[in-house]
N, C-alpha and C positions, 0 to 999 in steps of 0.2 A: 632876635634874629641878626648875624650879622653875616652879614652878605657883601662879597667882593668879585669882583668882576672882570676874569683874565685876557684881554686878545691877542690872536694871534692874524697877520695878512688878513683880516676882517679892519676896515675902516672903522675905526672906535670916536662917534660920539656922545652927545648929552641923550640925545635921542632916545637910541641903541640900549642906553645903560639905564633909561628911563623904563624903557618896552621889557627890559630882561627887569631890571624888578621889579615890575606892577606883573610880572606874569610867575614868576619864579613863588612873592610872595601871594597871588591870587590862590597857586592849584596848592602849594605845602600849607599854606594859613592856618590851617586847621589843624598843624604840626607845627604852630609856630616857635610854643613855651617848653615841646621837652626839644627845640632844636636849635646849636651853639651857631654853629654856622655853616653856612653854604659859599663852595667857591665856586664860580660859572668857568670854565673856561670856553671862549669857543674860536673853533682854531678853522683858519682857509685850505686843507688837504690840502690840493692840487695845486692851490695859487691858483693864475688864471687862464688854466686850462676846461677848467669847467667841468662839468657830471654833478652828480653825488656825491661833493666831498667838501660841504660844511658840517666842522662836527662839534657839539655840544658834549662836556662831558663834566657834570655836577658829583663835588664831593664832599657830601654830607656826612656832618658830626652833628651827630646828639650827644645827651647828655647820657653820661658814666657808660658809654661805648665808644668802641673805637669804632673810627671814619670809614665811611663807605661809598663806591664809584659808582655809579650810572650813567650811562652817553649815547647817544644817537648819532648818526649822520643821515643826511640826507640833502638833498640843491638849495634850500631855505634854512636862511639860520633856527629863524622863527620857530620852523616844525620843527627840527630838533633840538630846540628848545622846550617844547611845549611835550615832544615826546621821551623826554630823558628827563622832565620835571614828573611827568605824569610815570613817570619807572620808581623814581624815588618813592613818589606817594603811595605807590604801591610797598614796595621793598622797608616803608617806615610804616609804614600798618600789619605787613611782616612780625616786626619786630613788635614793636606797643602789647601783639593781640598771644605773645609768643611770650613776652616778662610777664604781661597779666597769665596767663594759661599758665607757668609757671609757677606763681606767686601761688595762685589755687590750690594745684599741686604738694607744693609744702606744705602752707595749712591747713590742705584735708588730710595729711596724711600724718601732722604732728600733733593733731588736736587726739587723737585716735591711735598713741604710743604705747597704750599697755592694758591689762584688763585691769587692774588702780585708779586707769582711770576714765573709768565705764561707771557710769551708775549703775544704784541695785535697781533704780528705780523704768530700767531699759529692759521694754517684753522681753527682748532675744539676748542679753544678757540675764537673764532671768529663770530665761528656759532652759540657758542652758548650766547655772548652774543644779536646778531641777535635777538634769542626765545624769548628774554625776555625783 
């Protein structure tokens, strides 16, 4: 998983980069083999005015999928980072589950394509043959 951190209006330091890197890898680590790239954009929206103005936007690119964006705004940049990371984790989990379900549905319906594919040993098929 490639991780890039972009900051705007927030003092960027090595310790901030280390904390962001460890938080994102901790929360999204379960899906690290499916994630190609994560871009973290940390922005101070209102500048020195204060308030709920620290925004964390994560752009996550999965294998064989389009990138998607999750974001959160909070007073503290780490709270916004954790909330956005958890949203990203839920989104990845849904996408992976949906892909597995579609694969299962596709396989289930292609196996039983027609009566010539059914075994004559199947009791339902044998009962249908006896009725006709």
